[in-house]
C-alpha positions in Angstrom: -23.6 -42.5 -28.3 -23.9 -43.3 -24.6 -20.1 -43.5 -24.3 -19.7 -40.0 -25.8 -22.4 -38.5 -23.4 -20.9 -40.2 -20.3 -17.4 -39.2 -21.4 -18.5 -35.6 -21.7 -20.2 -35.6 -18.3 -17.2 -37.2 -16.7 -14.7 -34.8 -18.3 -16.8 -31.7 -17.4 -17.2 -32.9 -13.8 -13.4 -33.4 -13.5 -12.7 -30.0 -15.0 -15.2 -28.2 -12.8 -14.3 -29.9 -9.5 -10.5 -30.3 -9.8 -8.8 -28.5 -12.6 -10.5 -25.1 -12.5 -10.2 -24.6 -8.8 -6.6 -25.6 -8.9 -5.9 -23.2 -11.7 -7.8 -20.4 -9.9 -5.7 -20.9 -6.7 -2.5 -21.1 -8.7 -2.9 -18.1 -11.0 -5.6 -16.1 -9.3 -5.0 -13.1 -7.0 -6.1 -14.4 -3.7 -4.8 -12.7 -0.5 -6.2 -13.5 2.9 -8.3 -10.7 4.4 -8.2 -8.5 1.2 -11.3 -8.1 -0.8 -11.5 -6.6 -4.3 -13.0 -3.4 -2.9 -9.8 -2.9 -0.8 -7.7 -3.3 -3.9 -9.5 -0.6 -5.8 -9.0 2.0 -3.0 -5.2 1.4 -2.9 
């Protein structure tokens, strides 16, 4: 039981710290100096 709990904690930590930010930078729309409010006006 402890192995399952620790495995879940470890996998969720890796996902939230490494995988999700990497995917957000890769596939997200991030442009320096442009906010979402600026995109709606254009």
